[in-house]
C-alpha positions as CSV (number, residue, x, y, z in Angstrom):
1,M,0.0,0.0,0.0
2,I,1.2,3.5,-0.9
3,W,0.1,6.5,1.2
4,L,0.0,9.8,-0.8
5,Q,0.0,13.1,1.1
6,M,-0.3,16.4,-0.9
7,N,-1.1,20.0,0.2
8,D,-2.2,20.9,-3.3
9,D,-4.7,18.6,-4.8
10,S,-4.6,20.2,-8.3
11,Y,-1.4,18.2,-9.0
12,E,-2.8,14.9,-7.6
13,Y,-3.6,13.5,-11.1
14,D,0.0,13.9,-12.3
15,V,1.6,12.5,-9.2
16,R,-0.9,9.6,-8.9
17,G,-0.3,8.7,-12.6
18,L,3.4,8.3,-12.0
19,L,2.8,6.2,-8.9
20,M,0.6,3.9,-10.8
21,A,3.2,3.6,-13.6
22,F,6.0,2.7,-11.3
23,Y,3.9,0.5,-8.9
24,P,1.2,-1.0,-11.1
25,N,-0.1,-3.5,-8.5
26,E,-0.1,-1.3,-5.5
27,E,-3.1,0.4,-3.8
28,I,-2.6,4.1,-3.5
29,V,-4.4,5.9,-0.7
30,K,-4.8,9.6,-0.2
31,T,-4.1,10.8,3.4
32,Q,-4.0,14.1,5.2
33,E,-2.1,12.5,8.2
34,A,1.6,13.2,8.6
35,Q,2.1,9.7,10.0
36,P,-0.6,7.3,8.6
37,V,-2.0,4.9,11.1
38,A,-2.7,2.0,8.8
39,S,0.1,-0.2,7.5
40,W,2.0,1.1,4.5
41,R,5.1,0.3,2.5
42,R,5.7,3.7,1.0
43,H,4.6,7.1,2.0
44,L,5.0,9.9,-0.6
45,T,4.7,13.5,0.6
46,V,4.4,16.4,-1.8
47,K,4.6,20.0,-0.4
48,M,4.0,22.9,-2.8
49,A,4.9,26.4,-1.7
50,P,5.4,29.6,-3.5
51,E,9.1,29.4,-3.0
52,G,9.5,25.8,-4.0
53,I,8.6,22.0,-4.0
54,E,9.6,19.3,-1.6
55,V,9.1,15.6,-2.4
56,V,9.9,13.0,0.2
57,L,9.4,9.2,-0.3
58,V,9.7,7.1,2.9
59,C,10.0,3.4,2.3
60,R,9.5,0.8,5.1
61,W,9.9,-2.9,5.2
62,D,10.3,-5.6,7.9
63,D,13.5,-7.7,8.4
64,E,14.6,-10.0,11.1
65,E,15.4,-7.1,13.5
66,G,12.1,-5.3,13.0
67,P,10.8,-2.5,10.8
68,E,13.4,-0.4,8.8
69,E,12.9,2.8,7.0
70,T,14.7,4.7,4.3
71,S,13.8,8.0,2.6
72,L,14.6,9.8,-0.6
73,T,14.1,13.7,-0.8
74,G,14.0,16.2,-3.6
75,R,13.8,20.0,-3.4
76,K,13.6,22.6,-6.1
77,A,12.9,26.4,-6.1
78,T,10.1,27.5,-8.2
79,E,9.9,31.2,-7.5
80,G,8.8,33.0,-10.7
81,A,7.8,29.8,-12.5
82,G,4.3,29.5,-14.1
83,R,1.9,26.7,-13.4
84,R,3.0,24.7,-16.4
85,E,6.7,25.0,-15.6
86,T,6.0,24.1,-11.9
87,K,4.0,21.0,-12.9
88,S,6.8,19.8,-15.2
89,M,9.5,20.3,-12.4
90,L,7.2,18.4,-9.9
91,K,6.7,15.5,-12.3
92,R,10.5,15.2,-13.0
93,M,11.3,15.3,-9.3
94,V,8.7,12.6,-8.5
95,Y,9.9,10.6,-11.5
96,D,13.5,10.8,-10.3
97,I,12.7,9.6,-6.8
98,L,10.5,6.8,-7.9
99,S,13.0,5.7,-10.5
100,Q,15.7,5.5,-7.7
101,D,13.4,3.6,-5.5
102,T,12.3,1.0,-8.1
103,G,15.4,1.0,-10.4
104,K,12.9,1.4,-13.4
105,V,13.0,3.8,-16.3
106,L,9.6,4.3,-17.9
107,P,9.5,4.3,-21.8
108,W,7.2,7.3,-21.7
109,G,9.0,9.2,-19.0
110,T,6.9,11.7,-17.1
111,L,4.1,11.6,-19.6
112,T,0.9,10.4,-18.0
113,G,-1.7,11.5,-20.5
114,I,-3.2,9.4,-23.2
115,R,-2.2,11.5,-26.2
116,P,1.5,11.9,-26.5
117,V,1.4,12.3,-30.2
118,K,-0.6,15.5,-29.7
119,I,2.6,17.1,-28.4
120,A,4.5,16.0,-31.4
121,M,1.8,17.2,-33.8
122,G,1.7,20.6,-32.1
123,L,5.5,21.0,-32.6
124,L,5.2,19.7,-36.2
125,E,2.7,22.4,-36.9
126,E,5.0,25.0,-35.5
127,G,7.6,24.0,-38.0
128,E,9.8,21.7,-36.0
129,S,11.5,18.8,-37.7
130,A,11.0,15.2,-36.7
131,E,14.6,15.2,-35.1
132,E,13.8,18.4,-33.2
133,I,10.5,16.9,-31.9
134,A,12.2,13.7,-30.7
135,A,15.0,15.7,-29.0
136,Y,12.4,17.9,-27.2
137,M,10.3,15.0,-26.0
138,K,13.5,13.3,-24.6
139,Q,14.6,16.4,-22.8
140,E,11.4,17.7,-21.6
141,Y,9.5,14.6,-20.7
142,L,12.4,11.9,-20.3
143,V,10.8,9.8,-23.1
144,S,13.0,7.1,-24.4
145,D,14.7,7.4,-27.8
146,A,12.5,4.8,-29.4
147,K,9.2,6.3,-28.1
148,A,10.2,9.9,-29.1
149,R,11.1,8.8,-32.7
150,L,7.9,6.8,-32.9
151,S,5.8,9.9,-31.8
152,A,7.5,12.1,-34.3
153,R,7.1,9.6,-37.1
154,I,3.4,9.1,-36.4
155,A,2.7,12.8,-36.2
156,E,4.3,13.3,-39.7
157,R,2.0,10.6,-41.1
158,E,-1.1,11.9,-39.3
159,K,-0.5,15.3,-40.8
160,R,-0.3,14.0,-44.3
161,I,-3.5,11.8,-43.8
162,L,-5.5,14.8,-42.4
163,A,-4.2,17.4,-44.9
164,D,-7.5,17.8,-46.7
165,I,-9.9,17.3,-43.7
166,D,-11.9,20.4,-43.0
167,Y,-11.7,20.8,-39.2
168,R,-14.0,23.8,-39.0
169,E,-16.9,22.8,-41.2
170,G,-16.3,19.0,-41.1
171,Y,-17.5,16.6,-38.5
172,S,-17.6,12.9,-37.8
173,L,-20.4,10.6,-36.6
174,Y,-20.1,7.8,-34.0
175,V,-22.9,5.3,-33.6
176,G,-22.8,3.2,-30.5
177,I,-24.3,-0.4,-30.5
178,P,-23.9,-1.6,-26.9
179,F,-24.6,-5.2,-27.4
180,C,-22.2,-8.2,-27.4
181,P,-22.4,-12.0,-27.6
182,T,-20.7,-12.1,-24.1
183,T,-18.7,-9.6,-22.1
184,C,-14.9,-10.0,-22.2
185,L,-12.9,-10.3,-19.0
186,Y,-11.0,-7.0,-19.7
187,C,-13.8,-5.0,-21.2
188,S,-14.9,-1.7,-19.7
189,F,-16.8,-0.3,-22.7
190,T,-20.6,0.1,-22.8
191,S,-21.5,-3.5,-23.5
192,Y,-24.5,-5.7,-22.6
193,P,-25.1,-9.4,-23.4
194,L,-27.4,-9.7,-26.4
195,S,-29.2,-12.7,-24.9
196,R,-30.7,-10.4,-22.3
197,W,-31.5,-7.4,-24.6
198,Q,-32.5,-9.1,-27.8
199,P,-36.3,-8.5,-27.3
200,R,-35.6,-4.8,-27.0
201,V,-33.1,-4.2,-29.7
202,D,-35.7,-2.6,-32.0
203,E,-36.7,-0.3,-29.2
204,Y,-33.1,0.7,-28.8
205,L,-33.0,1.4,-32.6
206,D,-36.1,3.6,-32.3
207,A,-34.2,5.8,-29.7
208,L,-31.1,5.7,-31.8
209,E,-32.9,7.0,-34.8
210,K,-34.5,9.8,-32.9
211,E,-31.0,11.0,-31.7
212,L,-29.7,10.5,-35.3
213,A,-32.5,12.6,-36.8
214,Y,-31.7,15.5,-34.4
215,T,-27.9,15.1,-35.3
216,A,-28.6,15.2,-39.0
217,K,-30.6,18.4,-38.6
218,A,-28.2,20.0,-36.3
219,F,-25.3,19.4,-38.7
220,A,-27.1,20.1,-41.9
221,G,-24.8,22.0,-44.2
222,R,-21.7,20.8,-42.6
223,K,-19.3,18.2,-44.1
224,L,-19.6,14.6,-42.7
225,N,-16.1,13.1,-43.1
226,T,-16.3,9.8,-41.3
227,V,-18.9,7.5,-39.8
228,Y,-17.9,4.9,-37.3
229,F,-20.0,2.1,-35.8
230,G,-18.6,0.9,-32.5
231,G,-19.8,-0.7,-29.3
232,G,-20.2,-3.3,-28.0
233,T,-20.3,-5.2,-31.2
234,P,-22.4,-3.7,-34.0
235,T,-22.8,-7.0,-35.9
236,T,-24.8,-8.4,-32.9
237,L,-27.7,-6.7,-34.8
238,S,-29.4,-9.0,-37.3
239,A,-29.0,-8.3,-41.0
240,E,-32.4,-6.7,-41.2
241,Q,-31.7,-4.5,-38.2
242,L,-28.4,-3.4,-39.8
243,D,-30.2,-2.7,-43.0
244,R,-32.8,-0.6,-41.2
245,L,-30.2,1.5,-39.4
246,L,-27.8,2.0,-42.4
247,T,-30.8,3.0,-44.6
248,F,-31.9,5.6,-42.0
249,I,-28.4,7.1,-41.9
250,E,-28.2,7.3,-45.7
251,E,-31.6,9.0,-45.9
252,N,-30.8,11.5,-43.3
253,F,-27.1,12.5,-43.8
254,D,-25.3,14.0,-46.8
255,F,-22.4,11.6,-47.8
256,S,-20.9,14.0,-50.4
257,Y,-17.8,14.6,-48.3
258,L,-17.5,11.2,-46.7
259,R,-14.0,9.9,-46.5
260,E,-14.5,6.7,-44.4
261,Y,-17.3,4.4,-43.3
262,T,-16.3,1.9,-40.6
263,V,-18.2,-0.9,-38.9
264,E,-16.6,-2.9,-36.2
265,A,-17.6,-6.4,-37.0
266,G,-15.6,-7.3,-34.0
267,R,-16.5,-10.6,-32.6
268,P,-16.3,-13.4,-35.3
269,D,-19.2,-15.2,-33.5
270,S,-21.4,-12.3,-34.5
271,I,-20.4,-12.3,-38.2
272,T,-22.6,-14.0,-40.8
273,E,-22.6,-13.9,-44.6
274,D,-25.9,-12.1,-44.8
275,K,-24.7,-9.4,-42.3
276,L,-21.5,-8.9,-44.3
277,C,-23.5,-8.7,-47.6
278,T,-25.7,-6.0,-45.9
279,L,-22.7,-3.9,-45.0
280,K,-21.3,-4.3,-48.5
281,K,-24.6,-3.2,-50.0
282,H,-24.6,0.0,-48.0
283,G,-21.0,0.9,-49.1
284,I,-19.2,0.1,-45.8
285,G,-15.6,0.3,-46.8
286,R,-13.7,-0.6,-43.6
287,I,-14.5,-3.3,-41.1
288,S,-12.7,-4.8,-38.0
289,I,-12.6,-8.5,-37.2
290,N,-10.9,-8.6,-33.9
291,P,-9.3,-11.8,-32.6
292,Q,-7.4,-10.1,-29.6
293,T,-5.4,-13.4,-29.5
294,M,-5.1,-16.5,-31.6
295,N,-4.6,-18.7,-28.7
296,Q,-7.7,-20.8,-27.7
297,K,-6.8,-21.2,-24.2
298,T,-6.7,-17.4,-23.7
299,L,-9.9,-16.9,-25.7
300,D,-11.6,-19.2,-23.3
301,L,-10.1,-17.5,-20.3
302,I,-11.1,-14.0,-21.2
303,G,-14.7,-15.0,-22.1
304,R,-14.7,-14.8,-25.8
305,R,-17.0,-17.7,-26.7
306,H,-15.6,-18.4,-30.2
307,T,-12.7,-20.4,-31.6
308,V,-9.6,-19.5,-33.5
309,E,-11.0,-21.3,-36.5
310,Q,-14.0,-19.0,-36.4
311,I,-11.7,-16.0,-36.6
312,R,-10.1,-17.5,-39.7
313,E,-13.5,-18.3,-41.3
314,A,-14.9,-14.8,-40.6
315,Y,-11.9,-13.2,-42.2
316,R,-11.8,-15.4,-45.2
317,L,-15.5,-14.8,-45.7
318,A,-15.1,-11.0,-45.6
319,R,-12.3,-11.2,-48.1
320,S,-14.3,-13.4,-50.4
321,L,-17.1,-10.8,-50.4
322,G,-14.8,-8.1,-51.5
323,F,-13.8,-6.3,-48.3
324,D,-10.3,-4.8,-49.0
325,D,-9.8,-2.7,-45.9
326,I,-9.9,-5.0,-42.8
327,N,-8.6,-4.2,-39.4
328,M,-7.6,-6.7,-36.7
329,D,-7.3,-5.7,-33.0
330,L,-4.8,-7.6,-30.8
331,I,-4.1,-7.3,-27.1
332,L,-0.6,-7.9,-25.6
333,G,-0.4,-8.6,-21.9
334,L,-3.5,-10.9,-21.6
335,P,-3.6,-13.2,-18.5
336,E,-1.0,-16.0,-18.6
337,E,0.2,-15.2,-22.2
338,T,3.9,-15.4,-22.8
339,I,6.0,-13.9,-25.6
340,D,5.9,-17.3,-27.4
341,D,2.0,-17.1,-27.3
342,V,2.3,-13.6,-28.9
343,R,4.7,-15.0,-31.6
344,R,2.2,-17.7,-32.4
345,T,-0.6,-15.1,-32.7
346,M,1.5,-12.9,-34.9
347,E,2.3,-15.9,-37.1
348,E,-1.4,-16.5,-37.6
349,I,-2.1,-12.8,-38.3
350,E,0.7,-12.7,-40.9
351,I,-0.9,-15.6,-42.8
352,L,-4.2,-13.7,-42.9
353,A,-2.6,-10.4,-43.9
354,P,-5.0,-7.7,-42.7
355,D,-4.8,-4.2,-44.1
356,N,-4.8,-2.7,-40.6
357,M,-3.5,-4.1,-37.3
358,T,-4.2,-2.4,-34.0
359,V,-1.9,-3.5,-31.2
360,H,-3.2,-2.8,-27.7
361,S,-1.4,-3.2,-24.3
362,L,-3.8,-4.7,-21.8
363,A,-5.3,-1.8,-19.7
364,I,-7.3,-2.9,-16.7
365,K,-10.0,-0.3,-16.0
366,R,-12.3,0.0,-13.0
367,A,-15.4,-1.3,-14.8
368,A,-13.8,-4.4,-16.2
369,R,-14.6,-7.7,-14.6
370,L,-10.8,-8.3,-14.4
371,N,-10.6,-5.4,-11.9
372,I,-13.8,-6.0,-10.1
373,L,-13.0,-9.7,-9.5
374,W,-9.2,-9.0,-9.2
375,E,-8.6,-11.5,-6.4
376,Q,-9.7,-14.4,-8.7
377,Y,-7.1,-13.4,-11.2
378,A,-4.4,-11.7,-9.2
379,H,-2.2,-14.9,-9.3
380,M,-2.1,-14.7,-13.1
381,T,0.7,-13.2,-15.1
382,M,-0.3,-10.1,-17.1
383,E,2.8,-8.6,-18.5
384,N,3.9,-6.7,-21.6
385,S,7.3,-5.4,-22.7
386,D,9.1,-3.5,-25.4
387,E,10.3,-6.9,-26.6
388,T,6.7,-8.2,-27.0
389,M,5.7,-4.9,-28.8
390,A,8.6,-5.4,-31.1
391,V,7.3,-8.9,-32.1
392,A,4.0,-7.2,-33.2
393,A,5.9,-4.3,-34.9
394,G,8.0,-6.8,-36.8
395,T,4.9,-8.6,-38.1
396,A,3.4,-5.2,-39.2
397,E,6.6,-4.4,-41.0
398,R,6.6,-7.7,-42.9
399,L,3.0,-7.1,-43.9
400,G,3.8,-3.6,-45.2
401,L,2.0,-1.9,-42.4
402,S,3.4,1.3,-40.8
403,P,2.4,3.0,-37.5
404,Y,-0.2,5.8,-38.1
405,Y,-1.8,6.5,-34.7
406,L,-1.0,6.0,-31.1
407,Y,-2.6,6.5,-27.7
408,R,-2.1,5.4,-24.1
409,Q,-4.4,4.4,-21.2
410,K,-4.2,4.2,-17.5
411,N,-3.0,0.9,-15.9
412,M,-1.5,-0.3,-19.1
413,A,0.7,-3.4,-19.0
414,G,4.3,-2.5,-19.1
415,N,3.3,1.3,-19.1
416,L,3.4,1.0,-22.9
417,E,0.9,2.1,-25.6
418,N,-1.6,1.2,-28.3
419,V,-0.4,1.5,-31.9
420,G,-2.4,1.3,-35.1
421,Y,-0.5,0.0,-38.2
422,A,-1.8,0.4,-41.7
423,A,-0.9,0.0,-45.3
424,D,-0.8,3.3,-47.2
425,G,-4.3,4.6,-48.0
426,K,-5.9,2.2,-45.5
427,E,-5.4,4.3,-42.3
428,G,-8.4,4.7,-40.0
429,I,-9.1,8.4,-40.3
430,Y,-11.7,8.4,-37.5
431,N,-9.0,6.9,-35.1
432,I,-6.7,9.8,-35.8
433,L,-9.4,12.4,-35.5
434,I,-10.6,11.2,-32.1
435,M,-7.0,11.2,-30.7
436,E,-5.9,14.5,-32.2
437,E,-9.1,16.3,-31.1
438,K,-9.1,18.6,-34.1
439,Q,-12.7,17.9,-35.3
440,S,-16.1,17.7,-33.6
441,I,-17.5,14.2,-33.2
442,A,-21.3,13.8,-32.9
443,A,-21.8,10.5,-31.0
444,V,-25.2,8.7,-30.5
445,G,-26.2,5.8,-28.5
446,A,-25.9,4.6,-24.9
447,G,-22.6,5.4,-23.4
448,A,-21.5,7.5,-26.4
449,T,-19.4,10.8,-25.8
450,T,-19.9,13.7,-28.1
451,K,-16.9,16.0,-28.5
452,A,-17.3,19.6,-29.7
453,V,-14.2,21.5,-30.9
454,R,-15.1,25.1,-30.8
455,P,-13.8,27.7,-33.2
456,D,-11.3,29.0,-30.5
457,G,-10.0,25.5,-30.1
458,R,-11.6,24.7,-26.7
459,I,-12.9,21.1,-26.4
460,E,-16.1,20.4,-24.7
461,R,-18.0,17.0,-24.2
462,A,-21.5,15.7,-23.6
463,D,-21.8,12.1,-22.3
464,N,-24.8,9.9,-22.9
465,V,-26.0,7.7,-20.1
466,K,-24.5,4.2,-20.3
467,D,-27.5,2.2,-18.9
468,I,-29.7,1.2,-21.8
469,D,-33.0,1.5,-19.8
470,L,-32.0,5.0,-18.8
471,Y,-31.0,5.8,-22.4
472,L,-34.3,4.7,-23.7
473,S,-36.3,6.7,-21.2
474,R,-34.1,9.8,-21.4
475,V,-33.1,10.1,-25.1
476,D,-34.7,13.5,-25.3
477,E,-32.3,14.6,-22.5
478,M,-29.3,13.2,-24.5
479,I,-30.6,15.3,-27.5
480,E,-30.8,18.4,-25.3
481,R,-27.3,17.9,-24.0
482,K,-26.1,18.0,-27.7
483,R,-28.2,21.1,-28.4
484,R,-26.5,22.9,-25.5
485,L,-23.1,21.7,-26.5
486,F,-23.4,23.0,-30.0
487,D,-25.2,26.2,-29.3
488,W,-22.4,28.1,-31.1
489,M,-23.0,26.5,-34.5
């Protein structure tokens, strides 16, 4: 257990993020007490004052002669420094002390946010070269050489891909389908078992169409650049329900400026030929068929009730029907998986040869069963490393896929990242837009988050309720939230 004591809570997010990165399996408890009463192994005290910062880490352990303590201390003058500079100094001090204590060096240094490429993109737009961007990230944030170069490389590619996207007049549409065949062990998305909700799916579509109708009217005259169906698993809908929803969107939205239309087919146990034919009929150009792993034992453990052979069959079926832009999601760091398991997965993926490959580091969020039922799984190994990520990167390179977007999450295995790889011309534009936060995204459905990018660059959000019953009864309120969010249009 780690006790955290701070006299300025406005910096807690930054300090807590570093503690979680260095000690991923430790509970962090905030305290106001100088000497915590409960048992603890580490006590981190952060004192902020106008004249400077003091950071003290006290470590305690037991040996044969009784409890022992050691401490590490850092002090720095901050007089005259602005808030941004003060925060940077604080994070470096905390990082240095925690690095001394653990002997670890984090690949992303002091960066605790989820969008490191945004920093690189900002510098690129200011005229900095890739080399200058990498050097800045290493110096300012202690990012490793490899991650700094990767960030700069991805920023350059993102800028080329988005060159003709109209940020001001354009927008993207996200459609959330919150149903799945089963809920995976690691999942924290808005997802409900189809078996329970099947009798009410059409009722959900009624509410969804009401929200879509408002959105189409509100954004009339603006340029719709991308449409993305996510979830859950959109292909839990029947072919007839998919046809109904896709037809409604076509009849209400102007596709004149549409660059990308994506549907996450996701789970192979939800894919059928008639559903894929329906997607094809409606001009869906990009789909995801997501194995996560090609190891059957792991699939069974994480609650994906399908076989490795079903993954192969779904992929081959999609290819035979003419889909030429297929993404496959993979997760590294799944319970009990070794680097050899990852190698076997990548060998299988290389044979299938998708056009996109998104490589995730396992992130255990609060809402996931893996976290809620942690005691049942705490004995299992869940590790990821640069070496494992390199196996995936090597597969991508052999397939002719290059990195084009990147993001991070809290509690990621190995404190690493998620990377999207794609062949030229097959990049997921929506994925980049949601990470770079340069364009408004209108999101409909239970649990969906609408993001408004105002003309002055400010970003504001409106969340839909996650519970399906609440969404159905309060869809008018969800519409009103959007109306208030976009009152400047």
